[in-house]
PDB file of N, CA, C and O in Angstrom, chain B, residues numbered from 101:
ATOM      1  N   MET B 101       5.814  43.977   4.670  1.00  0.00           N
ATOM      2  CA  MET B 101       4.018  43.861   4.900  1.00  0.00           C
ATOM      3  C   MET B 101       4.157  45.018   5.630  1.00  0.00           C
ATOM      4  O   MET B 101       3.380  45.911   5.291  1.00  0.00           O
ATOM      5  N   ASP B 102       4.713  45.205   6.293  1.00  0.00           N
ATOM      6  CA  ASP B 102       4.874  46.860   7.208  1.00  0.00           C
ATOM      7  C   ASP B 102       5.130  48.206   6.351  1.00  0.00           C
ATOM      8  O   ASP B 102       4.211  49.000   6.554  1.00  0.00           O
ATOM      9  N   SER B 103       5.675  48.483   5.849  1.00  0.00           N
ATOM     10  CA  SER B 103       5.499  49.002   4.890  1.00  0.00           C
ATOM     11  C   SER B 103       4.870  49.162   4.229  1.00  0.00           C
ATOM     12  O   SER B 103       4.321  50.263   4.279  1.00  0.00           O
ATOM     13  N   LEU B 104       4.521  48.332   3.259  1.00  0.00           N
ATOM     14  CA  LEU B 104       3.013  48.830   3.035  1.00  0.00           C
ATOM     15  C   LEU B 104       1.771  49.268   3.544  1.00  0.00           C
ATOM     16  O   LEU B 104       0.927  49.981   3.001  1.00  0.00           O
ATOM     17  N   GLU B 105       1.775  48.606   4.957  1.00  0.00           N
ATOM     18  CA  GLU B 105       0.773  49.374   5.696  1.00  0.00           C
ATOM     19  C   GLU B 105       1.230  50.158   5.594  1.00  0.00           C
ATOM     20  O   GLU B 105       0.524  50.831   4.842  1.00  0.00           O
ATOM     21  N   ASP B 106       2.552  51.006   5.985  1.00  0.00           N
ATOM     22  CA  ASP B 106       2.819  52.510   6.539  1.00  0.00           C
ATOM     23  C   ASP B 106       2.169  53.479   5.318  1.00  0.00           C
ATOM     24  O   ASP B 106       1.526  54.527   5.395  1.00  0.00           O
ATOM     25  N   GLU B 107       2.649  52.614   4.063  1.00  0.00           N
ATOM     26  CA  GLU B 107       2.644  54.165   2.892  1.00  0.00           C
ATOM     27  C   GLU B 107       0.643  53.901   3.148  1.00  0.00           C
ATOM     28  O   GLU B 107       0.108  54.991   3.350  1.00  0.00           O
ATOM     29  N   VAL B 108      -0.468  52.592   3.158  1.00  0.00           N
ATOM     30  CA  VAL B 108      -1.481  53.094   3.323  1.00  0.00           C
ATOM     31  C   VAL B 108      -1.668  54.442   4.529  1.00  0.00           C
ATOM     32  O   VAL B 108      -2.158  55.568   4.444  1.00  0.00           O
ATOM     33  N   ASP B 109      -1.234  53.933   5.263  1.00  0.00           N
ATOM     34  CA  ASP B 109      -1.529  55.464   6.826  1.00  0.00           C
ATOM     35  C   ASP B 109      -1.296  56.706   6.019  1.00  0.00           C
ATOM     36  O   ASP B 109      -1.920  57.766   5.969  1.00  0.00           O
ATOM     37  N   ASP B 110      -0.202  56.271   5.389  1.00  0.00           N
ATOM     38  CA  ASP B 110       0.501  57.889   5.221  1.00  0.00           C
ATOM     39  C   ASP B 110      -0.419  58.563   4.627  1.00  0.00           C
ATOM     40  O   ASP B 110      -0.813  59.662   5.018  1.00  0.00           O
ATOM     41  N   GLU B 111      -1.066  57.637   3.096  1.00  0.00           N
ATOM     42  CA  GLU B 111      -2.019  57.850   2.265  1.00  0.00           C
ATOM     43  C   GLU B 111      -3.126  58.775   2.848  1.00  0.00           C
ATOM     44  O   GLU B 111      -3.313  59.950   2.529  1.00  0.00           O
ATOM     45  N   VAL B 112      -3.782  58.095   3.694  1.00  0.00           N
ATOM     46  CA  VAL B 112      -4.956  58.642   4.818  1.00  0.00           C
ATOM     47  C   VAL B 112      -4.549  59.607   5.316  1.00  0.00           C
ATOM     48  O   VAL B 112      -5.335  60.541   5.480  1.00  0.00           O
ATOM     49  N   GLN B 113      -3.088  59.740   5.763  1.00  0.00           N
ATOM     50  CA  GLN B 113      -2.785  61.034   6.507  1.00  0.00           C
ATOM     51  C   GLN B 113      -3.309  62.499   5.427  1.00  0.00           C
ATOM     52  O   GLN B 113      -3.720  63.611   5.759  1.00  0.00           O
ATOM     53  N   VAL B 114      -3.018  61.754   3.756  1.00  0.00           N
ATOM     54  CA  VAL B 114      -2.746  63.108   2.997  1.00  0.00           C
ATOM     55  C   VAL B 114      -4.220  63.050   2.874  1.00  0.00           C
ATOM     56  O   VAL B 114      -4.431  64.224   3.179  1.00  0.00           O
ATOM     57  N   GLU B 115      -5.180  62.650   2.696  1.00  0.00           N
ATOM     58  CA  GLU B 115      -6.277  62.726   2.445  1.00  0.00           C
ATOM     59  C   GLU B 115      -7.192  63.377   3.498  1.00  0.00           C
ATOM     60  O   GLU B 115      -8.102  64.140   3.175  1.00  0.00           O
ATOM     61  N   LYS B 116      -6.827  62.940   5.163  1.00  0.00           N
ATOM     62  CA  LYS B 116      -7.433  63.790   6.032  1.00  0.00           C
ATOM     63  C   LYS B 116      -7.084  65.294   5.732  1.00  0.00           C
ATOM     64  O   LYS B 116      -7.899  66.167   5.432  1.00  0.00           O
ATOM     65  N   ARG B 117      -5.594  65.451   5.880  1.00  0.00           N
ATOM     66  CA  ARG B 117      -4.892  66.753   5.349  1.00  0.00           C
ATOM     67  C   ARG B 117      -5.689  68.532   3.938  1.00  0.00           C
ATOM     68  O   ARG B 117      -5.743  69.762   3.963  1.00  0.00           O
ATOM     69  N   THR B 118      -6.124  67.257   2.923  1.00  0.00           N
ATOM     70  CA  THR B 118      -6.977  67.737   2.066  1.00  0.00           C
ATOM     71  C   THR B 118      -8.148  68.244   1.757  1.00  0.00           C
ATOM     72  O   THR B 118      -8.526  69.101   0.958  1.00  0.00           O
ATOM     73  N   SER B 119      -8.915  67.220   2.923  1.00  0.00           N
ATOM     74  CA  SER B 119     -10.163  66.799   3.127  1.00  0.00           C
ATOM     75  C   SER B 119     -10.319  68.362   4.011  1.00  0.00           C
ATOM     76  O   SER B 119     -11.397  68.862   4.330  1.00  0.00           O
ATOM     77  N   SER B 120      -9.066  68.898   4.269  1.00  0.00           N
ATOM     78  CA  SER B 120      -9.411  69.888   5.805  1.00  0.00           C
ATOM     79  C   SER B 120     -10.022  71.050   4.767  1.00  0.00           C
ATOM     80  O   SER B 120      -9.644  71.194   3.604  1.00  0.00           O
ATOM     81  N   PRO B 121     -11.191  71.960   5.532  1.00  0.00           N
ATOM     82  CA  PRO B 121     -11.507  73.109   5.235  1.00  0.00           C
ATOM     83  C   PRO B 121     -10.193  74.012   4.723  1.00  0.00           C
ATOM     84  O   PRO B 121      -9.110  74.194   5.280  1.00  0.00           O
ATOM     85  N   ASP B 122     -10.571  74.374   3.790  1.00  0.00           N
ATOM     86  CA  ASP B 122      -9.685  76.001   2.425  1.00  0.00           C
ATOM     87  C   ASP B 122      -9.321  76.200   3.693  1.00  0.00           C
ATOM     88  O   ASP B 122      -8.247  75.714   4.048  1.00  0.00           O
ATOM     89  N   ILE B 123     -10.324  77.137   4.890  1.00  0.00           N
ATOM     90  CA  ILE B 123      -9.801  78.469   5.437  1.00  0.00           C
ATOM     91  C   ILE B 123      -8.495  77.456   6.327  1.00  0.00           C
ATOM     92  O   ILE B 123      -7.462  78.069   6.596  1.00  0.00           O
ATOM     93  N   ARG B 124      -8.547  76.520   6.592  1.00  0.00           N
ATOM     94  CA  ARG B 124      -7.196  76.594   7.174  1.00  0.00           C
ATOM     95  C   ARG B 124      -6.068  76.173   6.741  1.00  0.00           C
ATOM     96  O   ARG B 124      -4.967  75.910   7.224  1.00  0.00           O
ATOM     97  N   ILE B 125      -6.624  76.159   5.598  1.00  0.00           N
ATOM     98  CA  ILE B 125      -5.348  76.344   4.457  1.00  0.00           C
ATOM     99  C   ILE B 125      -4.846  77.538   4.067  1.00  0.00           C
ATOM    100  O   ILE B 125      -3.724  77.921   3.735  1.00  0.00           O
ATOM    101  N   GLY B 126      -5.573  77.887   4.140  1.00  0.00           N
ATOM    102  CA  GLY B 126      -5.488  79.609   4.170  1.00  0.00           C
ATOM    103  C   GLY B 126      -4.960  79.642   5.327  1.00  0.00           C
ATOM    104  O   GLY B 126      -4.150  78.720   5.227  1.00  0.00           O
ATOM    105  N   GLN B 127      -4.888  79.897   5.962  1.00  0.00           N
ATOM    106  CA  GLN B 127      -3.394  80.268   6.921  1.00  0.00           C
ATOM    107  C   GLN B 127      -2.760  79.830   7.739  1.00  0.00           C
ATOM    108  O   GLN B 127      -2.362  80.293   8.808  1.00  0.00           O
ATOM    109  N   GLY B 128      -2.545  78.211   6.908  1.00  0.00           N
ATOM    110  CA  GLY B 128      -1.083  77.547   7.227  1.00  0.00           C
ATOM    111  C   GLY B 128      -0.474  78.313   5.904  1.00  0.00           C
ATOM    112  O   GLY B 128       0.723  78.529   6.089  1.00  0.00           O
ATOM    113  N   ARG B 129      -0.897  78.757   4.717  1.00  0.00           N
ATOM    114  CA  ARG B 129       0.203  79.320   3.796  1.00  0.00           C
ATOM    115  C   ARG B 129       0.220  81.027   4.326  1.00  0.00           C
ATOM    116  O   ARG B 129       1.214  81.649   3.950  1.00  0.00           O
ATOM    117  N   GLU B 130      -0.683  81.715   5.066  1.00  0.00           N
ATOM    118  CA  GLU B 130      -0.630  83.043   5.440  1.00  0.00           C
ATOM    119  C   GLU B 130       0.876  82.206   6.794  1.00  0.00           C
ATOM    120  O   GLU B 130       2.005  82.657   6.987  1.00  0.00           O
ATOM    121  N   ARG B 131       0.288  81.074   7.376  1.00  0.00           N
ATOM    122  CA  ARG B 131       2.049  81.258   8.364  1.00  0.00           C
ATOM    123  C   ARG B 131       3.061  80.938   7.813  1.00  0.00           C
ATOM    124  O   ARG B 131       4.083  81.482   8.231  1.00  0.00           O
ATOM    125  N   ALA B 132       3.177  80.065   6.812  1.00  0.00           N
ATOM    126  CA  ALA B 132       4.625  79.686   6.664  1.00  0.00           C
ATOM    127  C   ALA B 132       4.957  80.579   5.988  1.00  0.00           C
ATOM    128  O   ALA B 132       6.170  80.665   5.794  1.00  0.00           O
ATOM    129  N   ASN B 133       3.799  81.910   5.156  1.00  0.00           N
ATOM    130  CA  ASN B 133       4.563  82.989   4.549  1.00  0.00           C
ATOM    131  C   ASN B 133       5.539  84.280   5.598  1.00  0.00           C
ATOM    132  O   ASN B 133       6.525  84.938   5.265  1.00  0.00           O
ATOM    133  N   ALA B 134       4.823  84.265   6.838  1.00  0.00           N
ATOM    134  CA  ALA B 134       5.297  84.995   7.610  1.00  0.00           C
ATOM    135  C   ALA B 134       6.238  84.403   8.047  1.00  0.00           C
ATOM    136  O   ALA B 134       7.200  85.157   8.192  1.00  0.00           O
ATOM    137  N   LEU B 135       6.525  82.850   8.485  1.00  0.00           N
ATOM    138  CA  LEU B 135       8.051  82.517   9.278  1.00  0.00           C
ATOM    139  C   LEU B 135       9.100  82.318   7.767  1.00  0.00           C
ATOM    140  O   LEU B 135      10.190  81.758   7.880  1.00  0.00           O
ATOM    141  N   GLU B 136       8.715  82.733   6.684  1.00  0.00           N
ATOM    142  CA  GLU B 136       9.377  83.001   5.355  1.00  0.00           C
ATOM    143  C   GLU B 136      10.630  83.928   5.454  1.00  0.00           C
ATOM    144  O   GLU B 136      11.835  83.908   5.202  1.00  0.00           O
ATOM    145  N   ASP B 137       9.190  85.162   6.217  1.00  0.00           N
ATOM    146  CA  ASP B 137       9.604  86.888   5.277  1.00  0.00           C
ATOM    147  C   ASP B 137      10.576  87.269   7.014  1.00  0.00           C
ATOM    148  O   ASP B 137      11.459  88.117   7.144  1.00  0.00           O
ATOM    149  N   SER B 138       9.997  86.274   8.193  1.00  0.00           N
ATOM    150  CA  SER B 138      10.813  86.518   9.945  1.00  0.00           C
ATOM    151  C   SER B 138      12.648  85.742   9.039  1.00  0.00           C
ATOM    152  O   SER B 138      13.751  86.159   9.392  1.00  0.00           O
ATOM    153  N   GLU B 139      12.458  84.638   7.933  1.00  0.00           N
ATOM    154  CA  GLU B 139      13.870  84.206   8.748  1.00  0.00           C
ATOM    155  C   GLU B 139      14.308  84.967   7.495  1.00  0.00           C
ATOM    156  O   GLU B 139      15.505  85.207   7.658  1.00  0.00           O
ATOM    157  N   CYS B 140      13.890  85.468   6.297  1.00  0.00           N
ATOM    158  CA  CYS B 140      14.752  86.372   5.353  1.00  0.00           C
ATOM    159  C   CYS B 140      14.947  87.476   5.923  1.00  0.00           C
ATOM    160  O   CYS B 140      16.058  87.930   5.649  1.00  0.00           O
ATOM    161  N   THR B 141      14.108  88.357   6.866  1.00  0.00           N
ATOM    162  CA  THR B 141      14.998  89.786   7.601  1.00  0.00           C
ATOM    163  C   THR B 141      16.225  89.076   8.891  1.00  0.00           C
ATOM    164  O   THR B 141      17.217  89.535   9.456  1.00  0.00           O
ATOM    165  N   THR B 142      15.664  88.066   8.920  1.00  0.00           N
ATOM    166  CA  THR B 142      16.802  87.469  10.143  1.00  0.00           C
ATOM    167  C   THR B 142      17.948  87.110   9.542  1.00  0.00           C
ATOM    168  O   THR B 142      18.963  86.855  10.191  1.00  0.00           O
ATOM    169  N   SER B 143      17.888  87.059   8.282  1.00  0.00           N
ATOM    170  CA  SER B 143      18.532  86.663   7.836  1.00  0.00           C
ATOM    171  C   SER B 143      19.507  87.858   7.077  1.00  0.00           C
ATOM    172  O   SER B 143      20.698  87.580   7.216  1.00  0.00           O
ATOM    173  N   THR B 144      19.279  89.072   6.337  1.00  0.00           N
ATOM    174  CA  THR B 144      19.569  89.800   5.863  1.00  0.00           C
ATOM    175  C   THR B 144      20.300  90.708   6.877  1.00  0.00           C
ATOM    176  O   THR B 144      21.447  91.117   6.697  1.00  0.00           O
ATOM    177  N   ASN B 145      19.058  91.169   8.650  1.00  0.00           N
ATOM    178  CA  ASN B 145      19.779  91.866   9.380  1.00  0.00           C
ATOM    179  C   ASN B 145      21.321  91.467  10.166  1.00  0.00           C
ATOM    180  O   ASN B 145      21.895  92.304  10.862  1.00  0.00           O
TER     181      ASN B 145
END
């Protein structure tokens, strides 16, 4: 039963993430892209 409860908790967390404003999602994507760019630059240098 604990595993089922954990799955429900995960679904609730996902709903909270998706219900967040689009601005936050946009900022998150920009940050992710910035991190990827920095990783690429550090790996090539």
